[in-house]
TIMIRO-191648 format. One record per atom (N, C-alpha, C): residue in one letter; atom name; x negated, y negated, z. Coordinates in nm, 2 decimals. Each point is the difference from the previous one (the first is absolute). Layout:
BEGIN
 residuo atomo   east  north     up
       A    CA      X      Y      Z
...
//
This chain:
BEGIN
 residuo atomo   east  north     up
       X     N  -0.09   0.12   0.00
       X    CA   0.09  -0.12   0.00
       X     C  -0.09  -0.12   0.00
       X     N   0.02  -0.09  -0.09
       X    CA  -0.08  -0.12  -0.01
       X     C   0.07  -0.11   0.08
       X     N  -0.08  -0.11   0.02
       X    CA   0.05  -0.12   0.08
       X     C   0.11  -0.07  -0.07
       X     N   0.01   0.01  -0.13
       X    CA   0.10  -0.07  -0.08
       X     C   0.13   0.07  -0.02
       X     N   0.01   0.13   0.03
       X    CA   0.12   0.07  -0.02
       X     C   0.10  -0.03   0.11
       X     N   0.13   0.00  -0.03
       X    CA   0.10  -0.03   0.10
       X     C   0.09   0.12   0.02
       X     N   0.03   0.03   0.13
       X    CA   0.08   0.12   0.02
       X     C   0.14  -0.02  -0.04
       X     N   0.07   0.11  -0.03
       X    CA   0.14   0.00  -0.04
       X     C   0.04  -0.07  -0.13
       X     N  -0.10  -0.05  -0.07
       X    CA   0.03  -0.07  -0.13
       X     C   0.03   0.10  -0.11
       X     N   0.10  -0.03  -0.08
       X    CA   0.04   0.08  -0.11
       X     C   0.04   0.14   0.05
       X     N   0.08   0.01   0.11
       X    CA   0.05   0.13   0.05
       X     C   0.14  -0.02   0.05
       X     N   0.06   0.11   0.03
       X    CA   0.14  -0.01   0.05
       X     C   0.00  -0.06   0.14
       X     N  -0.11   0.01   0.07
       X    CA   0.00  -0.05   0.14
       X     C   0.00  -0.15  -0.01
       X     N  -0.06  -0.06  -0.10
       X    CA   0.00  -0.15  -0.02
       X     C   0.14  -0.05  -0.02
       X     N   0.08   0.07  -0.08
       X    CA   0.14  -0.04  -0.02
       X     C   0.08   0.01   0.13
       X     N  -0.02   0.11   0.07
       X    CA   0.07   0.02   0.13
       X     C  -0.03  -0.11   0.10
       X     N  -0.13  -0.03   0.01
       X    CA  -0.04  -0.11   0.09
       X     C   0.06  -0.13  -0.03
       X     N   0.01  -0.03  -0.13
       X    CA   0.06  -0.13  -0.05
       X     C   0.15   0.01   0.04
       X     N   0.06   0.11  -0.01
       X    CA   0.14   0.01   0.04
       X     C   0.02  -0.02   0.14
       X     N  -0.08   0.06   0.09
       X    CA   0.00  -0.01   0.14
       X     C  -0.02  -0.15   0.04
       X     N  -0.10  -0.06  -0.06
       X    CA  -0.02  -0.14   0.03
       X     C   0.12  -0.09  -0.04
       X     N   0.06   0.03  -0.11
       X    CA   0.12  -0.08  -0.04
       X     C   0.11   0.02   0.10
       X     N   0.02   0.12   0.04
       X    CA   0.11   0.03   0.10
       X     C  -0.03  -0.08   0.13
       X     N  -0.12   0.01   0.05
       X    CA  -0.04  -0.06   0.12
       X     C   0.02  -0.16  -0.01
       X     N  -0.04  -0.05  -0.11
       X    CA   0.02  -0.15  -0.02
       X     C   0.14  -0.04  -0.01
       X     N   0.09   0.08  -0.06
       X    CA   0.14  -0.04  -0.01
       X     C   0.06   0.02   0.14
       X     N  -0.03   0.10   0.07
       X    CA   0.05   0.02   0.14
       X     C  -0.04  -0.11   0.09
       X     N  -0.13  -0.04  -0.01
       X    CA  -0.05  -0.11   0.08
       X     C   0.07  -0.13  -0.02
       X     N   0.02  -0.03  -0.13
       X    CA   0.08  -0.13  -0.04
       X     C   0.14   0.01   0.05
       X     N   0.06   0.12  -0.01
       X    CA   0.14   0.01   0.04
       X     C   0.01  -0.01   0.15
       X     N  -0.09   0.06   0.08
       X    CA   0.00  -0.01   0.14
       X     C  -0.02  -0.14   0.05
       X     N  -0.09  -0.08  -0.07
       X    CA  -0.02  -0.14   0.04
       X     C   0.12  -0.08  -0.03
       X     N   0.07   0.03  -0.11
       X    CA   0.12  -0.08  -0.04
       X     C   0.11   0.03   0.10
       X     N   0.01   0.13   0.04
       X    CA   0.10   0.04   0.10
       X     C  -0.02  -0.07   0.14
       X     N  -0.13   0.00   0.04
       X    CA  -0.04  -0.06   0.13
       X     C   0.03  -0.15  -0.01
       X     N  -0.03  -0.06  -0.11
       X    CA   0.02  -0.15  -0.01
       X     C   0.15  -0.03   0.00
       X     N   0.08   0.09  -0.06
       X    CA   0.15  -0.02   0.00
       X     C   0.05   0.01   0.14
       X     N  -0.04   0.11   0.07
       X    CA   0.05   0.02   0.14
       X     C  -0.04  -0.12   0.09
       X     N  -0.12  -0.05  -0.01
       X    CA  -0.04  -0.11   0.09
       X     C   0.08  -0.12  -0.05
       X     N   0.02  -0.02  -0.12
       X    CA   0.07  -0.12  -0.05
       X     C   0.14   0.00   0.04
       X     N   0.07   0.12   0.01
       X    CA   0.14   0.01   0.04
       X     C   0.01   0.00   0.16
       X     N  -0.10  -0.01   0.07
       X    CA   0.00   0.00   0.15
       X     C   0.09  -0.11   0.06
       X     N   0.00  -0.13  -0.05
       X    CA   0.09  -0.10   0.06
       X     C   0.15   0.04  -0.02
       X     N   0.03   0.05  -0.12
       X    CA   0.14   0.03  -0.03
       X     C   0.05   0.12   0.09
       X     N  -0.09   0.10   0.02
       X    CA   0.04   0.11   0.08
       X     C   0.02  -0.04   0.15
       X     N  -0.09  -0.09   0.04
       X    CA   0.01  -0.05   0.14
       X     C   0.13  -0.08   0.02
       X     N   0.03  -0.09  -0.10
       X    CA   0.12  -0.08   0.01
       X     C   0.13   0.09   0.00
       X     N   0.00   0.10  -0.08
       X    CA   0.12   0.09   0.01
       X     C   0.00   0.08   0.13
       X     N  -0.11   0.04   0.05
       X    CA   0.00   0.08   0.12
       X     C   0.04  -0.09   0.12
       X     N  -0.04  -0.12   0.01
       X    CA   0.04  -0.09   0.10
       X     C   0.13  -0.07  -0.02
       X     N   0.07   0.02  -0.12
       X    CA   0.12  -0.07  -0.04
       X     C  -0.02  -0.15   0.01
       X     N  -0.11  -0.04  -0.06
       X    CA  -0.04  -0.15   0.00
       X     C   0.11  -0.08  -0.07
       X     N   0.02  -0.12   0.04
       X    CA   0.10  -0.09  -0.05
       X     C  -0.05  -0.06  -0.14
       X     N  -0.12   0.01  -0.03
       X    CA  -0.06  -0.06  -0.12
       X     C  -0.05   0.11  -0.10
       X     N   0.08   0.11  -0.01
       X    CA  -0.05   0.11  -0.09
       X     C  -0.01  -0.05  -0.15
       X     N   0.09  -0.08  -0.04
       X    CA   0.00  -0.05  -0.14
       X     C  -0.13  -0.09  -0.02
       X     N  -0.03  -0.08   0.09
       X    CA  -0.12  -0.09  -0.01
       X     C  -0.13   0.09   0.00
       X     N   0.00   0.10   0.09
       X    CA  -0.12   0.08   0.01
       X     C  -0.02   0.08  -0.13
       X     N   0.11   0.05  -0.06
       X    CA   0.00   0.08  -0.12
       X     C  -0.05  -0.09  -0.11
       X     N   0.05  -0.12  -0.01
       X    CA  -0.04  -0.09  -0.11
       X     C  -0.15  -0.04   0.01
       X     N  -0.04  -0.03   0.13
       X    CA  -0.14  -0.03   0.02
       X     C  -0.10   0.12  -0.03
       X     N   0.05   0.12   0.03
       X    CA  -0.08   0.12  -0.03
       X     C  -0.02   0.01  -0.15
       X     N   0.11  -0.01  -0.08
       X    CA  -0.01   0.01  -0.14
       X     C  -0.09  -0.11  -0.06
       X     N   0.02  -0.12   0.04
       X    CA  -0.08  -0.11  -0.05
       X     C  -0.15   0.02   0.04
       X     N  -0.02   0.07   0.11
       X    CA  -0.14   0.03   0.05
       X     C  -0.07   0.09  -0.09
       X     N   0.06   0.07  -0.10
       X    CA  -0.07   0.07  -0.10
       X     C  -0.08  -0.09  -0.09
       X     N   0.05  -0.12  -0.02
       X    CA  -0.07  -0.10  -0.09
       X     C  -0.09  -0.09   0.09
       X     N   0.06  -0.06   0.10
       X    CA  -0.08  -0.09   0.09
       X     C  -0.01   0.07   0.13
       X     N  -0.12   0.05   0.04
       X    CA  -0.02   0.09   0.11
       X     C   0.02  -0.08   0.14
       X     N  -0.02  -0.13   0.00
       X    CA   0.02  -0.07   0.12
       X     C   0.14  -0.01   0.04
       X     N   0.09   0.02  -0.09
       X    CA   0.15   0.00   0.03
       X     C   0.03   0.13   0.07
       X     N  -0.07   0.11  -0.03
       X    CA   0.02   0.13   0.07
       X     C  -0.03  -0.02   0.15
       X     N  -0.11  -0.07   0.03
       X    CA  -0.04  -0.03   0.13
       X     C   0.11  -0.07   0.08
       X     N   0.07  -0.09  -0.06
       X    CA   0.11  -0.07   0.06
       X     C   0.12   0.10   0.02
       X     N   0.02   0.09  -0.09
       X    CA   0.10   0.10   0.02
       X     C  -0.03   0.09   0.12
       X     N  -0.12   0.03   0.02
       X    CA  -0.04   0.08   0.11
       X     C   0.02  -0.07   0.13
       X     N  -0.03  -0.13   0.00
       X    CA   0.02  -0.08   0.12
       X     C   0.15  -0.01   0.04
       X     N   0.08  -0.03  -0.10
       X    CA   0.14  -0.01   0.02
       X     C   0.06   0.13   0.05
       X     N  -0.05   0.11  -0.06
       X    CA   0.06   0.13   0.04
       X     C  -0.04   0.05   0.14
       X     N  -0.13  -0.03   0.04
       X    CA  -0.05   0.05   0.12
       X     C   0.02  -0.09   0.12
       X     N   0.02  -0.13  -0.02
       X    CA   0.02  -0.10   0.11
       X     C   0.15  -0.02   0.02
       X     N   0.04   0.02   0.12
       X    CA   0.14  -0.03   0.04
       X     C   0.01  -0.15   0.02
       X     N   0.06  -0.07  -0.10
       X    CA   0.01  -0.14   0.00
       X     C   0.07  -0.06   0.12
       X     N   0.11   0.06   0.04
       X    CA   0.08  -0.05   0.11
       X     C  -0.08   0.01   0.13
       X     N  -0.06   0.11   0.02
       X    CA  -0.08   0.01   0.12
       X     C  -0.12  -0.09   0.01
       X     N  -0.06  -0.02  -0.12
       X    CA  -0.12  -0.10   0.00
       X     C   0.05  -0.14   0.02
       X     N   0.12  -0.04  -0.05
       X    CA   0.05  -0.13   0.02
       X     C   0.04  -0.02   0.15
       X     N   0.05   0.10   0.06
       X    CA   0.04  -0.01   0.14
       X     C  -0.13  -0.02   0.08
       X     N  -0.10   0.07  -0.03
       X    CA  -0.13  -0.01   0.08
       X     C  -0.06  -0.14  -0.02
       X     N   0.01  -0.05  -0.12
       X    CA  -0.05  -0.14  -0.02
       X     C   0.08  -0.10   0.08
       X     N   0.13   0.02  -0.01
       X    CA   0.09  -0.09   0.08
       X     C  -0.02   0.01   0.15
       X     N  -0.03   0.12   0.05
       X    CA  -0.02   0.01   0.14
       X     C  -0.14  -0.06   0.04
       X     N  -0.10   0.00  -0.09
       X    CA  -0.12  -0.07   0.03
       X     C   0.02  -0.15   0.01
       X     N   0.08  -0.05  -0.08
       X    CA   0.03  -0.15   0.00
       X     C   0.08  -0.03   0.13
       X     N   0.08   0.09   0.04
       X    CA   0.08  -0.03   0.12
       X     C  -0.06   0.02   0.13
       X     N  -0.12   0.06   0.00
       X    CA  -0.07   0.03   0.13
       X     C  -0.03  -0.13   0.07
       X     N   0.01   0.01   0.13
       X    CA  -0.04  -0.12   0.08
       X     C  -0.14   0.01   0.03
       X     N  -0.07  -0.12  -0.01
       X    CA  -0.14   0.00   0.03
       X     C  -0.02   0.01   0.15
       X     N  -0.09   0.08   0.05
       X    CA  -0.02   0.00   0.14
       X     C  -0.06  -0.13   0.06
       X     N   0.04  -0.03   0.12
       X    CA  -0.05  -0.12   0.07
       X     C  -0.15   0.02   0.03
       X     N  -0.08  -0.08  -0.06
       X    CA  -0.15   0.01   0.01
       X     C  -0.04  -0.01   0.15
       X     N   0.06  -0.09   0.08
       X    CA  -0.04  -0.01   0.14
       X     C   0.02   0.12   0.08
       X     N   0.12   0.07  -0.03
       X    CA   0.02   0.13   0.07
       X     C  -0.09   0.11  -0.04
       X     N  -0.04   0.00  -0.12
       X    CA  -0.10   0.10  -0.05
       X     C  -0.13  -0.02   0.06
       X     N  -0.05  -0.12   0.01
       X    CA  -0.13  -0.03   0.06
       X     C   0.00   0.03   0.15
       X     N   0.10  -0.04   0.07
       X    CA   0.01   0.03   0.14
       X     C   0.00   0.15   0.03
       X     N   0.07   0.07  -0.08
       X    CA   0.01   0.15   0.01
       X     C  -0.14   0.06  -0.02
       X     N  -0.07  -0.05  -0.10
       X    CA  -0.13   0.05  -0.03
       X     C  -0.10  -0.03   0.11
       X     N   0.02  -0.12   0.06
       X    CA  -0.09  -0.04   0.11
       X     C   0.02   0.09   0.12
       X     N   0.13   0.03   0.03
       X    CA   0.03   0.09   0.11
       X     C  -0.06   0.14  -0.02
       X     N   0.01   0.05  -0.13
       X    CA  -0.05   0.13  -0.02
       X     C  -0.15   0.01   0.00
       X     N  -0.07  -0.11  -0.04
       X    CA  -0.14   0.00   0.00
       X     C  -0.06  -0.03   0.14
       X     N   0.07  -0.06   0.09
       X    CA  -0.05  -0.04   0.13
       X     C  -0.02   0.12   0.09
//
């Protein structure tokens, strides 16, 4: 065997290996497309599971996200964040009373003494 000869060339094994490579390539592309589709549909599935009030908005944003990917990120945020609960928490932060600074310092002084 010389250095310039190539194994499996001009044989039936060569054709079989090309066939195997083609099948592996097609299956790899199909698996990647299926995985991309499943991840891309995640906001819609979450919205249906949680019976979200904005299912139509999330579905539209998900489909637009195929073209503009940043829109898909917005769909994920809308689907996974409970807007009512988030607004209640923000409202409660604004309504919190600020502690009296004099009482806090005297309490700290008593604890440190």
